[in-house]
DSSP file (Angstrom, degrees, kcal/mol; ACC not computed):
  #  RESIDUE AA STRUCTURE BP1 BP2  ACC     N-H-->O    O-->H-N    N-H-->O    O-->H-N    TCO  KAPPA ALPHA  PHI   PSI    X-CA   Y-CA   Z-CA
    1    1 A X              0   0    0      0, 0.0     2,-0.5     0, 0.0     0, 0.0   0.000 360.0 360.0 360.0 111.4  -19.1   17.5  -78.5
    2    2 A X        -     0   0    0      2,-0.0     2,-0.5     0, 0.0     0, 0.0  -0.929 360.0-163.1-113.6 124.9  -19.7   15.5  -75.4
    3    3 A X        -     0   0    0     -2,-0.5     2,-0.4     2,-0.0     0, 0.0  -0.925   7.3-173.5-109.8 125.8  -19.3   11.7  -75.4
    4    4 A X        -     0   0    0     -2,-0.5     2,-0.5     2,-0.0    -2,-0.0  -0.949   4.9-164.6-118.9 140.8  -20.8    9.7  -72.5
    5    5 A X        -     0   0    0     -2,-0.4     2,-0.2     4,-0.0    -2,-0.0  -0.985   8.9-148.7-124.8 125.3  -20.3    6.0  -72.1
    6    6 A X     >  -     0   0    0     -2,-0.5     4,-2.0     1,-0.1     5,-0.2  -0.493  28.9-109.5 -88.6 166.8  -22.4    3.9  -69.8
    7    7 A X  H  > S+     0   0    0      1,-0.2     4,-2.6     2,-0.2     5,-0.2   0.857 115.8  56.7 -64.3 -38.3  -21.1    0.9  -67.9
    8    8 A X  H  > S+     0   0    0      1,-0.2     4,-2.1     2,-0.2    -1,-0.2   0.920 109.5  44.1 -62.5 -45.3  -23.1   -1.6  -70.0
    9    9 A X  H  > S+     0   0    0      2,-0.2     4,-2.2     1,-0.2    -1,-0.2   0.884 113.7  51.2 -67.3 -39.1  -21.6   -0.3  -73.3
   10   10 A X  H  X S+     0   0    0     -4,-2.0     4,-2.3     2,-0.2    -2,-0.2   0.921 111.5  47.1 -63.7 -44.8  -18.1   -0.3  -71.8
   11   11 A X  H  X S+     0   0    0     -4,-2.6     4,-2.3     1,-0.2    -2,-0.2   0.894 111.8  50.6 -65.2 -40.3  -18.4   -3.8  -70.6
   12   12 A X  H  X S+     0   0    0     -4,-2.1     4,-2.1    -5,-0.2    -1,-0.2   0.881 110.7  49.7 -64.7 -38.5  -19.8   -5.0  -73.9
   13   13 A X  H  X S+     0   0    0     -4,-2.2     4,-2.3     2,-0.2    -2,-0.2   0.898 111.4  47.9 -66.2 -42.5  -16.9   -3.3  -75.8
   14   14 A X  H  X S+     0   0    0     -4,-2.3     4,-2.4     2,-0.2    -2,-0.2   0.904 112.5  49.7 -65.6 -41.5  -14.3   -4.9  -73.5
   15   15 A X  H  X S+     0   0    0     -4,-2.3     4,-2.2     2,-0.2    -2,-0.2   0.906 111.7  47.9 -64.3 -42.0  -15.9   -8.3  -73.9
   16   16 A X  H  X S+     0   0    0     -4,-2.1     4,-2.3     2,-0.2    -2,-0.2   0.895 112.2  49.4 -65.4 -41.0  -16.0   -8.0  -77.7
   17   17 A X  H  X S+     0   0    0     -4,-2.3     4,-2.5     2,-0.2    -2,-0.2   0.901 111.5  49.3 -65.8 -40.2  -12.3   -6.9  -77.8
   18   18 A X  H  X S+     0   0    0     -4,-2.4     4,-2.3     2,-0.2    -2,-0.2   0.891 110.9  49.9 -64.8 -39.9  -11.4   -9.9  -75.6
   19   19 A X  H  X S+     0   0    0     -4,-2.2     4,-2.3     2,-0.2    -2,-0.2   0.907 112.1  47.2 -65.6 -41.8  -13.3  -12.2  -77.9
   20   20 A X  H  X S+     0   0    0     -4,-2.3     4,-2.3     2,-0.2    -2,-0.2   0.904 111.5  51.1 -65.6 -41.8  -11.6  -10.8  -81.0
   21   21 A X  H  X S+     0   0    0     -4,-2.5     4,-1.5     1,-0.2    -2,-0.2   0.917 112.3  46.9 -61.9 -43.4   -8.2  -11.0  -79.4
   22   22 A X  H  < S+     0   0    0     -4,-2.3     4,-0.5     1,-0.2    -2,-0.2   0.898 111.7  51.0 -65.7 -40.9   -8.8  -14.7  -78.4
   23   23 A X  H >< S+     0   0    0     -4,-2.3     3,-0.5     1,-0.2    -2,-0.2   0.886 113.7  43.4 -65.8 -39.4  -10.1  -15.6  -81.9
   24   24 A X  H 3< S+     0   0    0     -4,-2.3    -1,-0.2     1,-0.2    -2,-0.2   0.739 113.4  50.4 -80.6 -22.1   -7.1  -14.1  -83.7
   25   25 A X  T 3< S+     0   0    0     -4,-1.5     2,-0.2    -5,-0.2    -1,-0.2   0.394  80.3 121.3 -96.6   5.1   -4.4  -15.5  -81.3
   26   26 A X    <   -     0   0    0     -3,-0.5     2,-0.3    -4,-0.5    -3,-0.0  -0.500  47.7-158.5 -69.6 131.3   -5.8  -19.0  -81.5
   27   27 A X        -     0   0    0     -2,-0.2     2,-0.2     1,-0.0    -2,-0.1  -0.847  23.0-104.3-112.2 149.8   -3.1  -21.5  -82.7
   28   28 A X        -     0   0    0     -2,-0.3    -1,-0.0     1,-0.1     0, 0.0  -0.480  19.3-146.4 -69.3 137.9   -3.7  -24.9  -84.2
   29   29 A X  S    S+     0   0    0     -2,-0.2     2,-1.0     1,-0.1    -1,-0.1   0.701  82.2  82.5 -79.2 -19.3   -2.9  -27.7  -81.9
   30   30 A X        -     0   0    0      2,-0.0    -2,-0.1     3,-0.0    -1,-0.1  -0.760  69.2-175.5 -89.8 103.5   -1.7  -29.9  -84.7
   31   31 A X    >   -     0   0    0     -2,-1.0     3,-0.9     1,-0.1     4,-0.1  -0.172  40.3 -96.4 -90.3-175.2    1.9  -28.9  -85.3
   32   32 A X  G >  S+     0   0    0      1,-0.2     3,-0.5     2,-0.1    -1,-0.1   0.826 118.8  54.3 -72.5 -32.2    4.4  -29.9  -87.9
   33   33 A X  G 3  S+     0   0    0      1,-0.2    -1,-0.2     5,-0.1     5,-0.0   0.052  76.5 101.6 -92.0  26.8    6.1  -32.4  -85.7
   34   34 A X  G <   +     0   0    0     -3,-0.9    -1,-0.2     3,-0.0    -2,-0.1   0.562  62.9  85.9 -89.6  -7.2    3.0  -34.4  -84.8
   35   35 A X  S <  S-     0   0    0     -3,-0.5    16,-0.1     2,-0.2    -4,-0.0  -0.317  81.9-118.3 -89.7 173.6    3.6  -37.3  -87.2
   36   36 A X  S    S+     0   0    0     -2,-0.1    15,-2.9    14,-0.1    16,-0.4   0.848  95.8  54.8 -78.3 -36.0    5.6  -40.5  -86.8
   37   37 A X  E     -A   50   0A   0     13,-0.2     2,-0.4    14,-0.1    13,-0.2  -0.821  65.4-161.2-106.4 139.7    8.1  -39.8  -89.6
   38   38 A X  E     -A   49   0A   0     11,-2.7    11,-3.1    -2,-0.4     2,-0.4  -0.972   7.9-163.9-118.8 132.0   10.2  -36.7  -90.0
   39   39 A X  E     -A   48   0A   0     -2,-0.4     2,-0.4     9,-0.2     9,-0.2  -0.954   6.9-176.8-120.3 133.3   11.7  -35.8  -93.3
   40   40 A X  E     -A   47   0A   0      7,-2.5     7,-2.5    -2,-0.4     2,-0.4  -0.991   4.1-170.4-127.6 136.8   14.6  -33.4  -94.0
   41   41 A X  E     +A   46   0A   0     -2,-0.4     2,-0.4     5,-0.2     5,-0.2  -0.985  16.1 160.0-129.0 119.7   16.0  -32.4  -97.4
   42   42 A X  E >   -A   45   0A   0      3,-2.3     3,-1.3    -2,-0.4    -2,-0.0  -0.978  64.5 -24.6-143.0 126.2   19.2  -30.3  -97.6
   43   43 A X  T 3  S-     0   0    0     -2,-0.4    19,-0.1     1,-0.3     3,-0.1   0.847 127.1 -40.2  42.0  59.8   21.6  -29.8 -100.4
   44   44 A X  T 3  S+     0   0    0      1,-0.2    18,-1.7    18,-0.1     2,-0.4   0.714 115.5 113.7  66.4  24.3   20.9  -33.1 -102.3
   45   45 A X  E <   -A   42   0A   0     -3,-1.3    -3,-2.3    16,-0.2     2,-0.4  -0.995  46.5-165.1-126.2 131.2   20.6  -35.2  -99.1
   46   46 A X  E     -AB  41  59A   0     13,-1.7    13,-2.6    -2,-0.4     2,-0.4  -0.966   5.2-175.9-118.0 130.3   17.4  -36.8  -97.9
   47   47 A X  E     -AB  40  58A   0     -7,-2.5    -7,-2.5    -2,-0.4     2,-0.5  -0.994   4.7-171.7-125.5 127.3   16.9  -38.1  -94.3
   48   48 A X  E     -AB  39  57A   0      9,-2.5     9,-2.0    -2,-0.4     2,-0.4  -0.980  11.2-169.3-119.0 119.2   13.7  -39.9  -93.2
   49   49 A X  E     -AB  38  56A   0    -11,-3.1   -11,-2.7    -2,-0.5     2,-0.9  -0.919  21.6-142.4-114.4 130.4   13.6  -40.6  -89.5
   50   50 A X  E  >  -A   37   0A   0      5,-3.2     4,-2.8    -2,-0.4     5,-0.3  -0.826  17.2-161.1 -85.4 108.3   11.1  -42.8  -87.7
   51   51 A X  T  4 S+     0   0    0    -15,-2.9    -1,-0.1    -2,-0.9   -14,-0.1   0.672  83.3  53.2 -71.9 -16.5   10.6  -40.7  -84.5
   52   52 A X  T  4 S+     0   0    0    -16,-0.4    -1,-0.2     3,-0.1   -15,-0.1   0.882 124.5  20.1 -83.5 -40.3    9.1  -43.6  -82.5
   53   53 A X  T  4 S-     0   0    0     -3,-0.2    -2,-0.2     2,-0.1     3,-0.1   0.683  95.5-123.9-104.3 -21.5   11.9  -46.1  -83.0
   54   54 A X     <  +     0   0    0     -4,-2.8    21,-3.5     1,-0.3     2,-0.2   0.466  61.6 140.7  88.7   1.6   14.9  -44.0  -84.1
   55   55 A X  E     + C   0  74A   0     -5,-0.3    -5,-3.2    19,-0.3    -1,-0.3  -0.513  26.8 179.1 -76.2 146.9   15.4  -45.9  -87.3
   56   56 A X  E     -BC  49  73A   0     17,-2.5    17,-2.3    -7,-0.2     2,-0.4  -0.962  23.8-150.3-144.1 160.4   16.4  -43.8  -90.3
   57   57 A X  E     -BC  48  72A   0     -9,-2.0    -9,-2.5    -2,-0.3     2,-0.4  -0.991  16.0-163.2-130.4 144.5   17.3  -44.0  -94.0
   58   58 A X  E     -BC  47  71A   0     13,-2.9    13,-3.0    -2,-0.4     2,-0.6  -0.982  17.7-162.2-129.4 135.6   19.6  -41.5  -95.8
   59   59 A X  E     -BC  46  70A   0    -13,-2.6   -13,-1.7    -2,-0.4    11,-0.2  -0.900  17.8-171.9-109.6  96.8   20.1  -40.8  -99.5
   60   60 A X        +     0   0    0     -2,-0.6     2,-0.4     9,-0.6    -1,-0.1   0.780  68.9  30.2 -69.0 -29.0   23.4  -39.1  -99.3
   61   61 A X        +     0   0    0      8,-0.2     3,-0.3     6,-0.1     8,-0.3  -0.927  53.3 173.0-136.1 114.5   23.7  -37.9 -102.9
   62   62 A X        +     0   0    0    -18,-1.7     3,-0.2    -2,-0.4   -18,-0.1  -0.018  50.1 109.6-104.7  27.9   20.6  -37.1 -104.9
   63   63 A X  S    S+     0   0    0      1,-0.2     2,-0.5   -19,-0.2    -1,-0.2   0.912  84.3  33.0 -70.1 -42.6   22.6  -35.7 -107.9
   64   64 A X  S >  S-     0   0    0     -3,-0.3     3,-1.5     1,-0.1    -1,-0.2  -0.957  70.3-157.7-119.9 114.2   21.7  -38.6 -110.2
   65   65 A X  G >  S+     0   0    0     -2,-0.5     3,-0.9     1,-0.3    -1,-0.1   0.795  91.9  58.3 -62.3 -30.2   18.3  -40.2 -109.6
   66   66 A X  G 3  S+     0   0    0      1,-0.2    -1,-0.3     0, 0.0    -2,-0.0   0.658 107.2  48.2 -75.7 -13.8   19.4  -43.5 -111.3
   67   67 A X  G <  S+     0   0    0     -3,-1.5     2,-0.3    -6,-0.1    -1,-0.2  -0.042  74.1 143.4-117.0  31.5   22.2  -44.0 -108.8
   68   68 A X    <   -     0   0    0     -3,-0.9     2,-0.5    -6,-0.1    -6,-0.1  -0.575  29.4-166.3 -74.8 129.6   20.5  -43.3 -105.4
   69   69 A X        -     0   0    0     -2,-0.3    -9,-0.6    -8,-0.3     2,-0.5  -0.967   8.0-151.2-118.0 115.0   21.8  -45.5 -102.6
   70   70 A X  E     -C   59   0A   0     -2,-0.5     2,-0.4   -11,-0.2   -11,-0.2  -0.729   8.8-161.5 -86.9 129.4   19.7  -45.6  -99.5
   71   71 A X  E     -C   58   0A   0    -13,-3.0   -13,-2.9    -2,-0.5     2,-0.3  -0.928   6.4-159.0-109.8 133.7   21.6  -46.2  -96.3
   72   72 A X  E     +C   57   0A   0     -2,-0.4     2,-0.3   -15,-0.2   -15,-0.2  -0.811  21.4 144.0-113.6 156.5   19.7  -47.3  -93.2
   73   73 A X  E     -C   56   0A   0    -17,-2.3   -17,-2.5    -2,-0.3     2,-0.5  -0.953  46.0 -97.6-167.5-176.8   20.6  -47.2  -89.6
   74   74 A X  E  >  -C   55   0A   0     -2,-0.3     4,-2.4   -19,-0.2   -19,-0.3  -0.989  26.3-141.0-123.7 125.3   19.4  -46.7  -86.0
   75   75 A X  H  > S+     0   0    0    -21,-3.5     4,-2.5    -2,-0.5     5,-0.2   0.878  97.7  46.2 -56.7 -48.4   19.9  -43.2  -84.5
   76   76 A X  H  > S+     0   0    0      1,-0.2     4,-2.2     2,-0.2    -1,-0.2   0.869 113.2  49.0 -69.2 -36.5   20.9  -44.2  -81.0
   77   77 A X  H  > S+     0   0    0      2,-0.2     4,-2.6    -3,-0.2     5,-0.3   0.920 113.4  47.0 -66.1 -43.4   23.4  -46.8  -82.1
   78   78 A X  H  X S+     0   0    0     -4,-2.4     4,-2.4     1,-0.2     5,-0.3   0.903 114.2  47.6 -64.1 -41.1   25.0  -44.4  -84.6
   79   79 A X  H  < S+     0   0    0     -4,-2.5    -1,-0.2    -5,-0.3    -2,-0.2   0.888 113.9  47.7 -66.7 -38.9   25.1  -41.7  -81.9
   80   80 A X  H  < S+     0   0    0     -4,-2.2    -2,-0.2    -5,-0.2    -1,-0.2   0.913 122.4  31.9 -70.4 -43.3   26.6  -44.1  -79.3
   81   81 A X  H  < S-     0   0    0     -4,-2.6    -2,-0.2    -5,-0.1    -3,-0.2   0.792  89.5-144.6 -87.2 -28.7   29.3  -45.5  -81.5
   82   82 A X     <  +     0   0    0     -4,-2.4     2,-0.2    -5,-0.3    -3,-0.1   0.653  45.3 150.0  73.8  15.1   30.0  -42.5  -83.7
   83   83 A X        -     0   0    0     -6,-0.3    -1,-0.2    -5,-0.3     2,-0.2  -0.570  52.3-110.5 -83.6 144.8   30.7  -44.7  -86.7
   84   84 A X    >>  -     0   0    0     -2,-0.2     4,-0.8     1,-0.1     3,-0.5  -0.531  18.2-137.6 -72.3 136.6   29.9  -43.4  -90.2
   85   85 A X  H 3> S+     0   0    0     -2,-0.2     4,-0.9     1,-0.2     3,-0.3   0.780  99.7  62.8 -67.7 -27.9   27.0  -45.1  -91.8
   86   86 A X  H 34 S+     0   0    0      1,-0.2     3,-0.3     2,-0.2    -1,-0.2   0.847 100.9  52.0 -67.3 -33.4   28.7  -45.4  -95.2
   87   87 A X  H <4 S+     0   0    0     -3,-0.5    -1,-0.2     1,-0.2    -2,-0.2   0.758 108.6  51.4 -73.5 -24.0   31.5  -47.6  -93.7
   88   88 A X  H  < S+     0   0    0     -4,-0.8    -1,-0.2    -3,-0.3    -2,-0.2   0.647  90.6  97.6 -87.4 -15.2   28.9  -49.9  -92.3
   89   89 A X     <        0   0    0     -4,-0.9   -18,-0.1    -3,-0.3    -3,-0.0  -0.407 360.0 360.0 -75.7 149.9   26.9  -50.4  -95.6
   90   90 A X              0   0    0     -2,-0.1    -1,-0.1     0, 0.0    -4,-0.1   0.440 360.0 360.0 -87.5 360.0   27.6  -53.4  -97.8
């Protein structure tokens, strides 16, 4: 059994393999972090951050839906002063 491959068939095979590799490795340019608002939910705590301005709102305890208290703040001010947002709320 003798297999011969001409240059034209070899080049066509390499081109097809390259095209398939490119098609399967293509990633979407629209990622998860492309929006203006970012939301995180962890252990009964909800944080919504405006990624353009740095403003955020936090619901610190989501155990009882009727008693949710939203606290708002500004990320850079909180980071700079290090004060807890609960102490600043009225």
